[in-house]
N, C-alpha and C positions, 0 to 999 in steps of 0.2 A: 642421412648421407649431407644433406644441403648444411646443415646445422655446423657439421663438422669443418667443412670447408670455409664457413664464415668465421667459425672460432680460431681456425688456424690463420686466417686472413688477417683478423683482428688482433692476433697475438703480437707482432712487431708493434702495433699501435700503443698496445696495452704495456709493454714493457719500456717504449718512448715515454709514455705518460708518467710513469712510476720512477723512473731514471730523472727526468726533468722535475718531478716534485720533490724527490730527495737532493738534487742541485740547488733547486729553488731555497729549500729549506735552510740548507748550509749558507747560501748568499745572503740570506735574508736573516740570518741568527745574529748580527751585529758582532762577530768575533772578528778580532784583527787577523786577517790569515797570515800578515808577517811575524807573529807571537808564536814562532815553531817553538814546542819544547826541546830543550838539550838535557841531555842526559849527563853534559859535564857541569851542570849550575851546581854550585855547592861542592867541588871536586877541584882539586889542584891542577893549575893549567898545564898543558902540555908543555915540556922543554921546549926554549926557542933555541938555537943555535946557527940563526940566519946570516949569510953574508950580507955587508952591507949596499946601498944601490951604489954601485960606484960612479962618482961625480957629482953626485948631489952632496950640498955642502948644508952647514948648519952654523951660522955666526961665522962664516969665514973660514972653516974647518970642516974636514972630510964629516959627511953624516955616519954616525956609530951604526955598526952591525946591532940587530935584533939579537940579543942574547937574554939568559936570563938575568944578569947580573944588570942588565938596562932598566928592568921593571921590578927587581926586588926591592922589597919596602916601600913602594908608592903605590898609590891608588892609581891606575893606569886603564886608559882605552885602548884596546888593540882593534885598529882598524883594517880589514882586508878589503883592497882596493886594487885597481888597473886602468891605466890609461886608456884601454877600449871601451871600459864600463861606462854607459850614459848614464845611469843613476848615480855611480860614484863623483862625475863631474858635477851633477846637480847638489848633490850632499857636500861636495866642498867645502862652500862656506860657512856651513853648520861644523863642520869639523875644525875649520881654522878658528871658529868662535869658542868651541869648546878647547881646542888649546891654547887660549889666553885665560883660562878658568884656573887659578892658583891652586886648587884643590886636586887638582889631577895632571897627569901628562898624557899625554898621545903618542903612539907609536904606530907604526905601520908595518902590514906584510902587502908587500907587492906580490900579486898572485899572477903567473902565467903571463908575464909581459916582456915586452922588449924593453932595454935599458933605455936607449936613445926616446922610446916614446914615454917612458915612466918619468925621464929627467925634465922633456917638454911639458908634462902635465903638470909638475910641481913648478915651474919656470913659469909658465901660463895661469895657473890657479892661485898659486900660494902652496906654499910647504908648511902644513902643521904638526909634522912629525918632530920628536925630539930623536927619534932613531926609526929607521927603516930597513927591513928584512926582506929579502929576494927570494922569492920561492917561485924559482922558474917552472918546476915539474908539479907542482901542487902537494907536494908531500906533506907538508907542514899544515896547508889548508884541511888536509884529510885528517890530521891528527887532532886539530879544533873543532872538527865536525861541520865545516863550512858546507853549507847547502847550494849558496849562490852570492854573488858579491853585488854590491857592497853587504859586508857582515861586520859586526863590532861585538866585543865582548869586554865588561867590564871587569877588572881584575883586581883583587883585594892585594893590600902590602904583602900579605903572608903567602899570596899566591894562589887563591882561592877565585873561582870564577864567581861572579855575583850577579850577573847579568849579560843577555844576548839580544841582539836585534837584528834580524834578517831584514835586508833591504836597507834602502837609504832612509837616514831620519827627518825625522821633518818636527813641525811644533808640537802634533799630538804626542809623539812618540819620545820626546824629548821631555815634555812635562807630565807624561802621565807612566813612562817607563825610566828612561834613563836617570832624570834629576832625583826622584825618589829613591832610586837605588844607590845613588851618590851620596845622598841624604843620609841614607840608612847606614851605609858602609863608612861614613865620618862618624855617626853618632856612636856605632860601635867600636870604635878604636878608641 
């Protein structure tokens, strides 16, 4: 009877130790947890028909809406962002630098944001986008398989999704993820 009570008392500790070992092995695996597989890689990008960010400008003209026509025939980085997203703010200088790369264009999906806040974000931090579509309810983000923002997709000129990044870009994700995907896309075209 005493052995049964001791075994029962040790059961929660045993379960905790097993779970801790599993979690530790995952943390220590060296895998980049931001590299979440996407069922959309290699498939056609979801259709884009998002209204423009009212009040945003591009070269003193109203910012274009984000539509299929805006990305058709161009290697495009689609960046899902919001003004309330702290990692989006940290990532913005990298997105600005990518927008200067003549090999691709950068467009944005403004996710569940207030227009005034989104405009203030672009005015304060700089606007890297050649087109911005507003997704106030997150429906387009669902179609794109967005887990959380920021999130970016490299789309081939024919509309195929080539690469996905969950979370903000950093030096490592650029050098080991996005840039090789851009080079591969350009080599294949």
